[in-house]
C-alpha positions in Angstrom: 84.9 56.0 112.6 88.0 58.1 113.1 89.3 60.4 110.5 92.1 59.1 108.3 94.3 61.9 107.0 95.2 61.8 103.3 98.9 62.6 102.5 98.5 65.0 99.5 101.4 65.3 96.9 101.7 67.4 93.8 99.7 66.0 91.0 97.1 64.1 93.1 93.6 64.0 91.7 90.9 65.5 93.9 88.1 62.9 94.0 84.6 62.9 95.5 85.7 60.2 97.9 88.7 62.3 99.2 86.5 65.4 99.5 83.8 63.4 101.4 86.5 62.0 103.7 87.4 65.6 104.6 83.8 66.6 105.0 83.1 63.6 107.3 86.2 64.4 109.3 85.0 68.0 109.9 81.5 66.8 110.7 82.8 64.3 113.3 84.8 67.0 115.0 81.6 69.0 115.7 80.5 66.4 118.3 82.1 66.9 121.7 82.5 64.4 124.5 79.9 64.1 127.2 81.2 65.5 130.4 80.8 64.1 133.8 77.7 65.2 135.8 78.1 68.2 138.0 78.6 67.9 141.8 74.8 67.5 142.3 74.2 65.6 139.1 73.1 68.7 137.2 74.4 70.0 133.9 74.1 73.3 132.1 71.3 73.3 129.6 71.3 77.0 128.5 73.4 80.1 128.9 71.9 83.6 128.4 74.6 86.4 128.2 74.0 90.1 129.0 75.8 92.7 126.9 76.3 96.5 127.3 75.6 99.0 124.6 79.0 98.4 123.0 78.4 94.7 122.7 80.7 93.6 125.5 79.5 90.7 127.6 78.9 91.9 131.1 77.3 88.9 132.8 74.6 86.3 132.3 72.6 83.4 133.6 73.2 79.7 133.3 70.2 77.3 133.5 70.8 73.9 135.0 69.1 70.6 134.1 67.1 70.8 137.3 65.8 74.3 136.1 67.7 76.2 138.8 69.8 79.2 137.5 73.2 80.5 138.4 74.6 84.0 137.8 77.5 84.3 135.4 80.1 86.9 136.4 82.4 88.4 133.8 85.7 90.0 134.7 87.4 92.0 132.0 91.1 92.5 132.0 92.6 96.0 131.8 94.7 95.5 128.7 
C-alpha cells in the first residue's frame, strides 16, 4: 500500500492512527526495488571496504552471487 500524506493544519489532533501512518510510510521506504540482473546474471551480495588509518575508504572487494569477487577502486577528489 502506498503512503498517503496527511495535510496537517494548526489545531489538528495527533492520533495513533496518524502516527502509525507515518511509521508505515517510513518503513515502506526502506525497501528498494529489485534491480535487473548483471550482464552475466550475477548480482552483488556483499561489499567489504578497506580504510586507511584516518578512516578514509581506500578500496575494497565486491562479492558476486556466483562467489567471484571484484576489486573496488576508490578515487578521491583533490578538494
